[in-house]
N, C-alpha and C positions, 0 to 999 in steps of 0.2 A: 675076845674077836677072832673071828677068823682070819685068813688071810684077803678073802674077799671082802668082808666087810671092813678090814684097813682101806682094802683099795677103794673102795667107795668112799669111805669116808675122808681119804684123803680130799677128793675136788671140794668138797665141804670145806676143809680148814682152808685149801687154798682161797675159797669165796672168801670165807672171812678174815682170813690174812690181808688179802687184797683191798677191801672193802673198809677195813678200820685201816690200813695204812692212806687209802684214798682220803676218807675222812680227818685222820691227822695232819696228813701233807696240807688239806686244805684250812684248817684252822692252823697251821702255826707257819704256812705261808705269809698269812694276812697279821702275823707277830715278826716277819721279817727274820723267819728261822730256812735254814735249807729243809730240802728232803730229807736228809740222811737223819735229819735229828727229830723229824715227826715221827721216820720209823724205829729209830729206838725207841720212842716215847710208846708207841702203838706196841712194839717188843714187850713191854714192863704190862702195859694195859692190858692185853692180852694173858697174862702169866696168872701165877694165883698172888702175885700183888694188887690187883683190881679185879681182875673178871673171878677169876680163885676165890677171892675174897667176899665180892659180893653174891656169888653163884657157886657155890661149891661143886653141885652135882652137875651143874651145864658145862660147867670146867672141865672135870672128870671124864664125861663123857664125849665133848669136843677133840680135846686133847688127850686120850689116854699114854697111860705109860708104852704100851707096845705100838704106838704108832711114831713115838720120838727116832726112832732108826731111819724111818722113808723121810721124816723133816728134816735129817742131818742130813741124808745124802744128796737132798735137793737144795737145802743152804751151802753144801759145800762144792755143788757145780756151780750156784751160782759167786759163790765166794772165788773160785777159780778162775771164772769169767771174766770177773769184774777187773780181778787181778793182773789179767794178761792185759784187759784194755788198758790198765792203768800204766803197764810195762810200755805199752805201745806209745804213748802219749808221751813219756819222758823223754825232755829234751835235751838229749848228751852234750848238745854243743852248750847251752846256758849251764848246764852242771860244770861243764869243764871251766868254762868262764867264771864262775864263781866259787870255785873251789876252795880259796882261801879262806873269805871271809865263812862261808858257810861251815869249814871245818870248825873253827871257832866256837860260830854259835851251835853248833851241832854239840861240840865237846860241852861246853856250859850245859846245853840242855841235855845234857844225859848225866853229867856229875852231879850237879845239886840234886835232881829228884832222885837219883842215886843212891845220894847218901844219907837223904832226910828219908826213901824209901826203907832202907837197912835199919835205921835208928829204930823207925817205926816195926820192921820186923823184930827185934830184940827184943821188944816190949810184947808184943802182940803174941811171938811164941811161947811163952811163959801162961799165956790165956788161952783156957778150953776152947775147942770149937772154932779157929780160925784156919789155924794148920795142919795137916797130917798130923801124927801121933808119931809117926816113924821119921820125920822130917827133922833135921838137925837145926840150929841155929842158923850155922853158915849158910844152908839149902834155902831156907826162909829168908835172909836174907839177899841171898841171888834171885830171888823170885822176884820179891816186893818190889827190888831196885828196878831190877827189868821192867815190872808193869808200871812203875809209875815214868820210867824215862820214853817210853813209847810214845810217837806222836800218830795224829791221826792223818797218817800221808795221804788217802786217796779221798778223804774231806777236805784236806788243806788244798788239795789239788783241784777239786770240785769249788772252794770258796774262791781259791784265784782268778779261776776261769769264769765264775758269777759277776766277780767283781770286776773284770776286765784291767785285770793287772800282770796277767801271763808275761808281758815283756817288760814290764818293770824290773829294776833291781830289787825292788821287794818281793815281788812276786817269785823271781827267779833264787834269793838267796833264801827264802821259807822253805821251796820245793826242795833245794838242793841240802839244806840242813835236814830238813822234817825225812829223807831217804836214808843220810846217813846215819840219824840217832834210831831210826827201826830196824836199820841192819845190824848196828851194834848191840841193842837192845833182845834181837832174835839170838843172835849167837852167845849173849847170855843164859839166853832161856834154853838154847841147846845144852849147854852147859850143866844147869839146873836138873834136867830131865835124865842127863846121864848119870849124875852123881847121885838123882834119888832112884834111879832102878841098880845104883852099886856096881854099877857095869864100865867103865873107862873106855872098852871097843865102842860103846855107843856114842861118845862124842867124838873118837878118833874117827867112825865110820862116817858120822854127821860132818864133820869140817873135812876131811878128804874126800868125800863125796860131792860135798858143798863147791869146794874148789873145782873139781873135777868136772861136776853140771854146768858152772860157769865157765870154764873154757872151753868147753863142746859147746855153749849157746855162741861165745862170741866170736870163735876161730872156726867152728865148722858149721854151727847152720845157718849164722847170719850172713857168712859169706854165700852160702848155697840160696837162700833166701835172696838176697840181692840178685846173683842171675837171675832167677828163678822168676822175679817181679817185672822185669823186663818188659816182658810179653804183655802184663797190664798194664804197663806205661803206654803202650800201643792202642788198646784195646779201651783202657780208661774204666775197666771193671773188674769184679773177682768172679770167676765163675762158682757153680754149686762144688763142682768135683776141688776144686782147688781150697774152697772152704771147708770143705770136708778135711783136706789134706793139713791145712794149718790146726783145724780144732783137734786131729790127733795128735798132732805136736803135741800141742798144748796139756793134752790130758796125760799122754805119757809124759811131757816133764812134769807134771802134780804128779803123776803115782810113784815116779824114781825121788824125789826129795820128800814124798810122805812116807816113802820106805825106807828112808836113811833116817827118819826123824828130823827133817827141817820144815817137813809140814808143807801142806799140797798148794800153797798160795807162793809161796815163794817158787817153786817150779816154774808156774805158771806166772810170775812178773818177772823172772828172768827170760823165759820164753818171748812175752811182749816185748822186753829190751831188745832182743836180737832181730824183732824186723825190721825189713827197711821201712824208714819215714818216704812216704808218698800216696801213691794211688791203693797199695796194698795195706796201710794202716787206715788209710780212709775209708775203704770200703768195708774194711773190717770192723771199724768203729758205727759204720750205717747199719749193718748186717747183725750187730752183736749186741750192740751197748741196749735198744729199745727194750727187746727180750730181757735182758738180763738186770737191768734197776728197774725194770716195770712188774716183772713177773717171779725172777730166781732169788734175788737178793734179798726183798723184802724175808723171804721165809728165815734168812740168818738170824735177825735182827728178833723174828717172831721166838726162833729157838732159844736165842739168849736171853729172852724175856720168859721164857717158861722156866728156866733156870734161875730166874731172879725171885728171894722171895723179900722184898722190903719190911714184909712185918716181923723176920726176925729180927730187927733193930726195935725193940722191943722195950728199952730201957734207957733211961738217960746215959749211961756207961755206953750204951753200945753206940748212941747217936753220938756223943762227945768223941767216940774214936771216930765217927763217921766225918765229923767238921774236921779233927785234926788230920785226916787222910785228905780232904779236900783244901786245906789252908797248905800242907805240904805239899801238895800237887801244882797249886797255884804257882807259889812262891817259888817252890823248886825250878819249873817248867817256865814259865813266864816271865818273871822277875831278871831269872841266870839269861835267858836269850835276851830280855831285853839289854841288859849290861853289854853283854859281847857284839850285838849292834850297836849299840853307841862308842864300844872303844873302837869298832871298824870304820867308823865316821860317819853312819846312819843318821839323821836328825832325831829329833825328842819323836815326832810323830810317825817317822817309818820304824822305829826301833820298839815303840809301843804295838805297832800293826804286826811287827816278828813274833812280840813277846805274845799276843791273842793269839795269833795263827798255832803257832810252835804250841800253846797250853791246850788246844783242843785234841782229847782222846780219839774219841769217838770208834769209828768200826776198827781200828787195830788193835785197841785196849780189849774190845768184845772178842777179838781171836784168841787174843794172849791166856786173858780169863778162862774162857771155855776150854782150852788146852790145859790150861792149870787145873781145873774143875773134874775134866775127864780123866785126865792121870793122877787125881787123887791127893795131888800136892796142898790145895785149899778146900775149905769146908763152906758151906753155904751162907753163913754169915760174912764170911771175907769178900766169897762173890759178890751177895748185895751190895755191900760198902763200896766196892771198887767199882761195880755197873752205876750206882750214883754219883761216885766221882765224875765215873767218863761220861753219863749223862752232863752233869751239871757244866764240869769244864769247855763241853762241845756246844751246849749253851751259852755260853760266853763269848764265843768267838764272833760269830756274825753280828749282833749288836753293838760290842766293843769296836768291830772292825769298820761296820756301817756311821758311826757317832767318828772314829777317825778320818772316813773317807767318803764323804757325803757322796750321792749320788752323780751331782754336777762338776765332780773333783775326780773321778774315775777314770776319765780316758785321758788324762793327763801322761805327758811324757814321760819317759824314762826318770827315778828317783836321783840316779846317780850317773 
């Protein structure tokens, strides 16, 4: 296919992606699931696991290998804008207020799944087809531990908002703990990538660059944006020129963190955290969020689905490994976070709610798995197993939470 043919095909791909996500969204909404769950399932359905299995020729024509770089670029843009918006919505005051309890829950939610993940990696590293042949056991342990420890922070924020618990102690605790969890998991991933490429300078540049970038955002960009936004407080709106300036900052931040191998999503997220709350962030959300979530972000889920081959789990042994990974994920994350919340004085129901929310992997798991696959750290069978785990743990979150908190109890006052 020539470049012209690919550009024409792209529009048909987008139409199929949006139609599938819309259909899945309609179906899963009636099952009480959030939109992100339906998009994860849509990605698997359009990939080799379903469409490629039912109609191999049609799948190969609609999603040829040459078109994947285009889809990847669009997926990255959607992901960067979405994580920027998540950063804009992070409640820093709540984060500070709940730091103590959140740190304990976060630590429990990291250590337990990390330990179980490293144990699985020791076993899987000896089997062919899971990790790259050049990976050491220690490297495999670190990657698997990080992948098992991740929390679906963007989805967690969406569920808490949808359930009307943003201002409760439960919502604040889960959001803060989720943010800390993901930050720790991504630091471990940076170490894995550095050691995998056998270049300690990669880790040094990544860590030093990320600290420098965070300081720039906090002490440089944030004060400037605060002064700049005062004029918007008077007009009550964000001009096209101002929007272009903000977007330029976002993509520059994404470029920098991608260059130092911390990955683009964190540059965008920290840039969002630096934005002053008020008219600016409200206007950014109103102008960027609909297009990002309805048009760009679904491409990321489809791109992940195109790399997921559930058909590789073609033996009882493979399915036993998949079940073991799922059990370790649920017990390590959900049970550990529940125990930590109980230790901090949360009631039985609230602690179970924390465990259910923290156990969901969702979008962040798919990001870390795609990085592992593209970097050559993991192979297709392990990618499929981990995607399946991410889908199941994400599917579990909303039904459990709805059972714990029926609709007539969601407008309750703060839990603590």
